[in-house]
LOTOR-354505 format. One line per 4 residues: number of its first residue (from 1); for each residue x, y, z of C-alpha. Coordinates in steps of 0.02 Angstrom, whole numbers, always signed. Example, Ala and Ser with C-alpha at 12.3 -4.5 7.8 and 13.67 -1.06 7.14 Angstrom:
1 = +615/-225/+390  +684/-53/+357
This chain:
1 = -9115/+1357/-637  -8945/+1311/-567  -8923/+1430/-422  -8845/+1395/-253
5 = -8858/+1501/-97  -8779/+1444/+67  -8778/+1553/+222  -8679/+1536/+383
9 = -8642/+1351/+357  -8555/+1261/+499  -8503/+1078/+499  -8402/+984/+629
13 = -8347/+802/+621  -8288/+694/+764  -8136/+585/+731  -8108/+482/+886
17 = -8094/+609/+1027  -8048/+751/+909  -8175/+873/+837  -8136/+935/+662
21 = -8217/+1100/+611  -8236/+1066/+424  -8337/+1223/+387  -8344/+1377/+497
25 = -8479/+1503/+452  -8465/+1489/+263  -8581/+1592/+152  -8578/+1597/-38
29 = -8692/+1616/-187  -8671/+1534/-357  -8771/+1596/-507  -8845/+1493/-648
33 = -8713/+1459/-780  -8565/+1489/-664  -8405/+1387/-690  -8331/+1388/-516
37 = -8180/+1307/-435  -8172/+1286/-246  -7988/+1268/-200  -7887/+1253/-42
41 = -7769/+1136/+50  -7821/+963/+110  -7940/+978/+256  -7998/+1153/+206
45 = -8179/+1097/+182  -8189/+1084/-10  -8271/+913/-20  -8382/+950/+130
49 = -8457/+1106/+49  -8484/+1009/-113  -8573/+869/-20  -8683/+994/+72
53 = -8730/+1085/-90  -8774/+915/-163  -8880/+865/-14  -8766/+716/+22
57 = -8725/+789/+192  -8817/+913/+302  -8738/+1059/+396  -8745/+1073/+585
61 = -8816/+1248/+563  -8848/+1374/+426  -8956/+1376/+271  -8939/+1288/+102
65 = -9046/+1336/-47  -9023/+1254/-219  -9137/+1298/-365  -9255/+1382/-242
69 = -9266/+1226/-133  -9226/+1258/+50  -9142/+1099/+113  -9187/+1115/+296
73 = -9374/+1111/+252  -9357/+955/+143  -9373/+770/+187  -9238/+644/+140
77 = -9354/+582/+2  -9374/+758/-69  -9186/+785/-64  -9159/+620/-155
81 = -9282/+674/-291  -9193/+840/-311  -9024/+753/-327  -9094/+630/-453
85 = -9170/+759/-569  -9071/+920/-546  -8894/+882/-482  -8758/+784/-572
89 = -8610/+714/-475  -8433/+675/-534  -8332/+588/-399  -8143/+575/-388
93 = -8157/+385/-377  -8276/+379/-527  -8404/+272/-431  -8448/+171/-585
97 = -8539/+5/-562  -8411/-130/-609  -8534/-256/-681  -8617/-130/-797
101 = -8553/-74/-967  -8509/+107/-1003  -8680/+134/-1083  -8771/+49/-939
105 = -8677/+156/-812  -8731/+312/-906  -8909/+246/-919  -8922/+211/-733
109 = -8985/+383/-680  -9113/+383/-821  -9169/+209/-766  -9206/+281/-593
113 = -9296/+427/-676  -9411/+308/-770  -9349/+349/-945  -9398/+217/-1074
117 = -9265/+87/-1124  -9254/+147/-1304  -9231/+330/-1255  -9104/+282/-1121
121 = -9001/+186/-1247  -9007/+325/-1376  -8961/+462/-1253  -8823/+359/-1171
125 = -8739/+321/-1337  -8754/+502/-1392  -8673/+567/-1233  -8534/+436/-1243
129 = -8501/+498/-1421  -8493/+675/-1351  -8363/+626/-1221  -8255/+537/-1350
133 = -8304/+357/-1313  -8385/+305/-1476  -8378/+118/-1499  -8342/+85/-1315
137 = -8524/+74/-1261  -8509/-109/-1206  -8343/-96/-1113  -8349/-122/-926
141 = -8252/-3/-812  -8108/-128/-791  -8084/-125/-980  -8067/+64/-985
145 = -7922/+179/-937  -7939/+299/-791  -7971/+443/-910  -8104/+344/-1003
149 = -8189/+295/-839  -8193/+477/-787  -8272/+522/-955  -8406/+391/-923
153 = -8434/+472/-753  -8452/+643/-834  -8572/+570/-962  -8676/+495/-823
157 = -8678/+662/-731  -8738/+765/-879  -8847/+643/-979  -9005/+685/-883
161 = -8980/+873/-911  -8956/+927/-730  -8952/+1111/-689  -8797/+1091/-581
165 = -8647/+973/-592  -8537/+951/-438  -8365/+880/-477  -8250/+827/-334
169 = -8067/+831/-392  -8118/+776/-568  -7941/+780/-639  -7850/+706/-489
173 = -7817/+536/-568  -7788/+596/-746  -7637/+649/-846  -7636/+832/-896
177 = -7690/+802/-1077  -7839/+694/-1026  -7883/+816/-888  -7882/+961/-1008
181 = -7993/+866/-1130  -8116/+834/-990  -8117/+1017/-939  -8146/+1070/-1119
185 = -8295/+952/-1126  -8370/+1023/-966  -8335/+1202/-1022  -8430/+1164/-1184
189 = -8577/+1095/-1084  -8573/+1250/-976  -8572/+1370/-1123  -8697/+1279/-1235
193 = -8821/+1215/-1107  -8791/+1341/-966  -8759/+1199/-843  -8685/+1266/-682
197 = -8520/+1179/-637  -8442/+1181/-463  -8274/+1094/-440  -8171/+1056/-287
201 = -7990/+1047/-338  -7804/+1055/-300  -7767/+1066/-486  -7707/+1234/-550
205 = -7768/+1188/-725  -7946/+1175/-657  -7923/+1342/-569  -7862/+1420/-732
209 = -8014/+1355/-826  -8136/+1418/-694  -8211/+1589/-717  -8224/+1609/-529
213 = -8114/+1543/-390  -8171/+1520/-211  -8024/+1484/-95  -8053/+1396/+71
217 = -7935/+1384/+217  -7974/+1307/+386  -8158/+1296/+341  -8176/+1479/+293
221 = -8186/+1574/+129  -8028/+1679/+120  -8037/+1730/-63  -8180/+1739/-189
225 = -8142/+1817/-356  -8102/+1783/-538  -7914/+1765/-517  -7808/+1630/-437
229 = -7740/+1698/-271  -7561/+1675/-218  -7581/+1522/-108  -7398/+1476/-84
């Protein structure tokens, strides 16, 4: 699968005495195999909607359905199982484990899934080859550049063959050449394996790569089409 359907999502955060309306009655559907960018200014709700689609955060009201699973009917344990097996995450800050090698970071999700050590090792090395990190299996994050760390993060997200990958500002810390290489890699995964990709981004290059652009402003969808809107 790889489908997302959210209806009438609302989410408010409290910061001190101030209430921030991060999402205000947002509805959208994402089909299997979509390559979607969610764009908008800071504070528009991009990361919040990604976290809600991934089950990392729950809305105050509204409905979330991913791969036919209705979140509000699921326990925290069931949500965790769904995330583990069906949803890959790429975070802006990489979120790699510093004491683990590149291969061990990629293996980590498969370890939680109960995959055998020999298969984990084989699949991790194969995916690191795919992301251009051959020969760097034993390097720890501190021994890798930012672009290489982000490639490890992408490898970790896709190694277990999730149906959906959620990527929060995946190119934010990368130079344009490295960012483009990463986008080409994810586009290839999307085309060959029909993995659904959903990005949150400020980066026009990501918007250009996306086949669909959803533009948020003040917690609302103000544009949803296949072309980059005039946002200036």
